[in-house]
C-alpha positions as CSV (number, residue, x, y, z in Angstrom):
1,X,-13.1,-52.9,50.2
2,X,-12.6,-50.3,47.6
3,X,-15.7,-48.7,46.2
4,X,-16.2,-49.2,42.7
5,X,-17.6,-46.4,40.5
6,X,-19.0,-47.1,37.1
7,X,-18.0,-43.9,35.3
8,X,-18.5,-43.7,31.4
9,X,-15.3,-43.8,29.5
10,X,-13.8,-40.5,28.1
11,X,-14.2,-40.5,24.3
12,X,-10.9,-40.7,22.6
13,X,-11.6,-37.7,20.4
14,X,-12.4,-35.4,23.5
15,X,-8.9,-35.9,25.1
16,X,-6.8,-33.0,25.6
17,X,-3.9,-34.4,23.9
18,X,-5.8,-34.8,20.6
19,X,-7.7,-31.5,20.7
20,X,-6.4,-29.3,18.0
21,X,-4.9,-26.0,19.0
22,X,-6.3,-23.2,17.1
23,X,-3.6,-20.5,16.3
24,X,-5.0,-17.1,15.4
25,X,-2.8,-16.2,12.5
26,X,-3.6,-19.6,10.9
27,X,-7.3,-19.1,11.2
28,X,-7.0,-15.6,9.9
29,X,-4.8,-16.9,7.0
30,X,-7.4,-19.5,6.1
31,X,-10.1,-17.0,6.1
32,X,-8.1,-14.6,4.0
33,X,-7.7,-17.3,1.4
34,X,-11.5,-17.9,1.4
35,X,-12.0,-14.1,0.5
36,X,-12.3,-13.9,-3.3
37,X,-11.4,-10.3,-3.4
38,X,-8.4,-10.7,-1.3
39,X,-7.2,-13.6,-3.4
40,X,-7.6,-11.7,-6.6
41,X,-5.8,-8.7,-5.0
42,X,-2.9,-10.9,-4.0
43,X,-2.6,-12.5,-7.4
44,X,-2.5,-9.0,-9.1
45,X,-0.1,-7.7,-6.5
46,X,2.1,-10.6,-6.8
47,X,2.2,-10.2,-10.6
48,X,3.2,-6.3,-10.2
49,X,5.9,-7.1,-7.6
50,X,7.3,-9.8,-9.7
51,X,7.4,-7.8,-12.8
52,X,9.2,-5.0,-10.7
53,X,11.8,-7.3,-9.4
54,X,12.4,-8.9,-12.8
55,X,12.5,-5.6,-14.8
56,X,16.1,-5.9,-15.7
57,X,15.6,-9.4,-17.0
58,X,12.3,-8.7,-18.9
59,X,13.5,-5.7,-20.6
60,X,16.1,-5.0,-23.2
61,X,16.3,-1.3,-23.4
62,X,17.3,1.2,-20.7
63,X,14.2,3.1,-19.6
64,X,15.9,6.5,-19.5
65,X,18.0,6.2,-22.8
66,X,16.8,7.5,-26.1
67,X,17.1,4.9,-28.9
68,X,17.8,7.5,-31.6
69,X,20.9,6.8,-33.4
70,X,21.5,3.4,-31.7
71,X,22.2,0.3,-33.7
72,X,19.0,-1.0,-35.5
73,X,17.1,2.1,-34.7
74,X,18.4,4.5,-37.5
75,X,14.9,5.0,-38.8
76,X,12.8,5.0,-35.7
77,X,10.1,7.6,-35.3
78,X,9.0,9.4,-32.1
79,X,5.9,8.0,-30.5
80,X,6.1,4.9,-32.8
81,X,3.2,2.3,-32.2
82,X,3.9,-1.0,-30.6
83,X,5.7,-3.4,-32.7
84,X,5.2,-7.1,-32.0
85,X,6.6,-9.7,-34.4
86,X,4.3,-12.3,-33.3
87,X,1.4,-10.1,-34.3
88,X,2.6,-9.3,-37.6
89,X,5.2,-6.5,-37.2
90,X,7.8,-6.8,-39.8
91,X,11.0,-8.7,-38.7
92,X,13.4,-6.1,-40.0
93,X,11.8,-3.6,-37.4
94,X,13.0,-3.7,-33.8
95,X,10.4,-5.1,-31.4
96,X,8.7,-2.6,-28.9
97,X,5.9,-4.3,-27.2
98,X,4.4,-0.8,-26.1
99,X,5.9,1.4,-28.6
100,X,8.2,4.4,-28.1
101,X,7.4,7.7,-26.3
102,X,8.0,11.2,-27.3
103,X,11.8,11.1,-26.6
104,X,12.1,7.7,-28.5
105,X,12.3,5.7,-25.2
106,X,11.0,2.1,-25.0
107,X,7.6,2.4,-23.2
108,X,7.6,-1.3,-21.9
109,X,10.8,-0.8,-20.2
110,X,9.6,2.5,-18.5
111,X,6.3,0.7,-17.4
112,X,8.2,-2.1,-15.7
113,X,10.8,0.1,-14.0
114,X,8.0,2.5,-13.1
115,X,6.4,-0.4,-11.1
116,X,9.6,-0.2,-8.9
117,X,9.2,3.6,-8.4
118,X,5.4,3.4,-7.5
119,X,5.8,0.4,-5.1
120,X,8.7,2.2,-3.4
121,X,6.7,5.3,-3.1
122,X,3.7,3.6,-1.5
123,X,5.8,1.6,1.0
124,X,8.0,4.8,2.1
125,X,4.9,7.1,2.4
126,X,2.9,4.5,4.4
127,X,6.0,3.7,6.6
128,X,6.6,7.4,7.4
129,X,2.8,8.3,8.0
130,X,2.1,5.1,10.1
131,X,5.1,5.8,12.4
132,X,4.4,9.4,13.1
133,X,0.6,8.9,13.2
134,X,0.9,5.9,15.6
135,X,3.1,8.0,18.0
136,X,0.8,11.0,17.9
137,X,-2.3,9.0,18.3
138,X,-1.0,6.9,21.0
139,X,0.2,9.8,23.0
140,X,-3.0,11.9,22.5
141,X,-5.1,8.8,23.6
142,X,-3.1,7.8,26.5
143,X,-2.1,11.3,28.2
144,X,-5.4,13.0,27.2
145,X,-6.1,16.5,28.5
146,X,-4.5,19.5,26.7
147,X,-2.0,17.3,25.0
148,X,-4.9,15.2,23.4
149,X,-6.6,18.6,22.4
150,X,-3.5,20.1,20.8
151,X,-2.5,17.0,18.8
152,X,-6.0,16.3,17.6
153,X,-6.8,19.9,16.6
154,X,-3.7,19.8,14.7
155,X,-5.0,16.6,13.0
156,X,-8.3,18.2,12.4
157,X,-6.5,21.2,10.8
158,X,-4.8,19.0,8.3
159,X,-8.0,17.1,7.5
160,X,-9.8,20.5,6.9
161,X,-8.0,20.7,3.6
162,X,-8.5,18.3,0.6
163,X,-5.4,16.1,0.9
164,X,-4.3,16.3,-2.7
165,X,-4.6,20.2,-2.7
166,X,-2.7,20.3,0.6
167,X,0.0,18.0,-0.9
168,X,0.4,20.2,-3.8
169,X,0.7,23.2,-1.6
170,X,3.4,21.5,0.5
171,X,5.3,20.3,-2.6
172,X,5.1,23.8,-4.1
173,X,6.7,25.2,-1.1
174,X,9.4,22.5,-0.7
175,X,10.0,22.2,-4.4
176,X,9.6,19.7,-7.1
177,X,11.0,16.3,-6.8
178,X,10.0,12.8,-5.8
179,X,11.4,13.0,-2.4
180,X,9.5,16.3,-1.5
181,X,6.3,14.6,-3.0
182,X,6.6,11.6,-0.8
183,X,7.2,13.8,2.2
184,X,4.1,16.0,1.3
185,X,1.9,12.9,0.9
186,X,3.1,11.4,4.1
187,X,2.1,14.6,6.1
188,X,-1.4,14.6,4.6
189,X,-1.8,10.9,5.5
190,X,-0.8,11.1,9.2
191,X,-4.2,12.2,10.7
192,X,-5.9,8.9,9.4
193,X,-3.6,6.8,11.2
194,X,-3.5,9.0,14.3
195,X,-7.2,8.9,14.6
196,X,-7.3,5.0,14.3
197,X,-4.6,4.6,16.9
198,X,-6.2,7.2,19.4
199,X,-9.5,5.5,19.3
200,X,-7.9,2.1,20.1
201,X,-6.0,3.6,23.0
202,X,-9.0,5.5,24.4
203,X,-10.9,2.2,24.4
204,X,-8.1,0.1,26.1
205,X,-6.5,2.4,28.6
206,X,-9.1,1.8,31.3
207,X,-9.5,-2.0,30.9
208,X,-8.5,-4.5,33.6
209,X,-5.2,-5.7,32.2
210,X,-4.1,-2.0,31.9
211,X,-4.9,-1.4,35.6
212,X,-3.2,-4.6,36.4
213,X,0.0,-3.4,34.9
214,X,-0.3,0.0,36.6
215,X,-0.7,-1.9,40.0
216,X,2.4,-3.9,39.2
217,X,4.5,-0.9,38.8
218,X,5.0,-0.9,35.0
219,X,5.9,2.4,33.3
220,X,3.6,4.5,31.2
221,X,5.7,3.9,28.1
222,X,5.8,0.1,28.8
223,X,2.0,-0.1,29.3
224,X,1.4,2.0,26.2
225,X,3.8,0.2,23.8
226,X,3.7,-3.3,25.3
227,X,0.0,-3.6,26.5
228,X,-2.2,-1.3,24.6
229,X,-0.6,-0.6,21.1
230,X,-0.8,-4.3,20.1
231,X,-4.5,-3.9,20.0
232,X,-4.0,-1.2,17.3
233,X,-2.1,-3.5,14.9
234,X,-5.2,-5.0,13.2
235,X,-6.8,-1.7,12.2
236,X,-3.5,-0.4,11.3
237,X,-2.8,-3.2,8.8
238,X,-6.0,-2.6,7.0
239,X,-5.6,1.1,7.0
240,X,-1.9,0.9,5.6
241,X,-2.8,-1.7,3.0
242,X,-5.4,0.6,1.6
243,X,-3.2,3.7,2.2
244,X,-0.5,2.4,-0.2
245,X,-2.9,2.5,-3.2
246,X,-3.9,6.1,-2.1
247,X,-0.2,7.0,-1.9
248,X,0.5,5.6,-5.4
249,X,-2.4,7.8,-6.9
250,X,-1.4,10.8,-5.0
251,X,2.3,10.4,-6.2
252,X,1.1,9.9,-9.8
253,X,-1.0,13.0,-9.5
254,X,1.7,15.2,-8.2
255,X,4.0,13.7,-11.0
256,X,1.4,14.4,-13.5
257,X,1.3,18.1,-12.5
258,X,5.1,18.2,-12.8
259,X,5.7,18.4,-9.0
260,X,6.8,14.8,-8.3
261,X,9.1,12.7,-10.1
262,X,11.1,14.5,-12.9
263,X,12.5,13.4,-16.3
264,X,14.0,10.9,-17.0
265,X,12.7,9.0,-14.0
266,X,10.3,6.3,-15.2
267,X,7.2,7.1,-13.2
268,X,3.7,6.4,-14.3
269,X,2.3,9.9,-13.4
270,X,5.1,11.5,-15.3
271,X,4.5,9.5,-18.3
272,X,0.9,10.4,-18.4
273,X,1.6,14.1,-17.9
274,X,4.2,14.3,-20.6
275,X,1.9,12.5,-23.2
276,X,-1.5,13.6,-22.1
277,X,-2.0,15.6,-25.4
278,X,-1.4,12.4,-27.4
279,X,-4.5,10.5,-26.5
280,X,-5.9,10.4,-30.0
281,X,-2.6,10.5,-32.1
282,X,-0.8,8.0,-29.8
283,X,-3.2,6.5,-27.3
284,X,-0.7,3.7,-26.3
285,X,1.4,6.4,-24.4
286,X,-1.6,7.2,-22.1
287,X,-3.5,3.8,-21.9
288,X,-0.4,1.7,-20.7
289,X,0.7,3.9,-17.8
290,X,-2.9,4.5,-16.8
291,X,-3.7,0.9,-16.8
292,X,-0.6,0.3,-14.7
293,X,-1.7,2.8,-12.0
294,X,-5.4,1.4,-12.0
295,X,-4.4,-2.4,-11.6
296,X,-1.9,-1.7,-9.0
297,X,-4.3,0.6,-6.9
298,X,-7.0,-2.0,-7.5
299,X,-4.7,-4.8,-6.1
300,X,-4.2,-2.9,-2.9
301,X,-7.8,-2.1,-2.5
302,X,-8.9,-5.6,-3.1
303,X,-6.4,-6.9,-0.5
304,X,-7.4,-4.1,2.0
305,X,-11.1,-5.0,1.7
306,X,-10.2,-8.7,2.3
307,X,-8.1,-8.1,5.3
308,X,-10.9,-5.9,6.7
309,X,-13.3,-8.7,6.4
310,X,-10.9,-11.2,7.9
311,X,-9.6,-9.1,10.8
312,X,-13.0,-7.8,11.8
313,X,-13.7,-8.9,15.4
314,X,-17.4,-9.0,14.8
315,X,-16.9,-11.3,11.8
316,X,-14.7,-13.6,13.9
317,X,-17.3,-13.8,16.7
318,X,-20.0,-14.5,14.2
319,X,-18.0,-17.3,12.6
320,X,-17.2,-18.9,16.0
321,X,-20.8,-18.9,17.0
322,X,-21.8,-20.9,13.8
């Protein structure tokens, strides 16, 4: 006769088939939307990106053309104040939501098109600096020895100078222009990313899975780029998000000094630098581009802080233990 065993039935909710699979990116996304600062940053950033994309639709005037002599603008004045019909501006006057600048160009159009320039500058600068910094930091951390010393001493040399002053010096040598300004800002931003990647590589190169890859005959490049570097993605994402805001400020500062974007490019720093002496007589020419810079940088900083809180491994472990 067969032996009968009275085992308790397995609860239906505990069966493997019905156990939910926790996907890391979904978990991080849920945590991100629970971060108030990150949500506010994404809303502001979404607004800025939408405005930049829809600039040709939202504006009537060309951001680089003077309106002097154009139909309906025969009697316009330079640096005219904002004219909004809904707020009482006479209907016989052309509407300019943010007024006109010193060259009788529509400020609203230049602000919207300036969002395109600033976002492009931030993304290009961070893309260049992250690529070069990741390569240098990974090679320095993985190879070690004199290679590490040479690369990191060069990074320390760059960090020894204030970043903006060094960018000004590089732009002065290369010449004025938006491209040279982006190149200079990229150079001074490389050490931050190189140090982040190097620390990650140093912590991971002696771990068991790396030793196992060595024993299986994997090449050094494969181990570095397929096994070790994926661990550096998390801190790089946070650093890059915050770095976009820094790049936008630095580019605006160089343009303010006349070393970045040149006329008639609609760039916020150039707009500030050209009208900086009109703060009392025509404050709208300074307040609007200044506010645009501040709100864009604030969006990236809030999003970066939220990503740092979400992607922090210590935070993840503390939430899992609750």
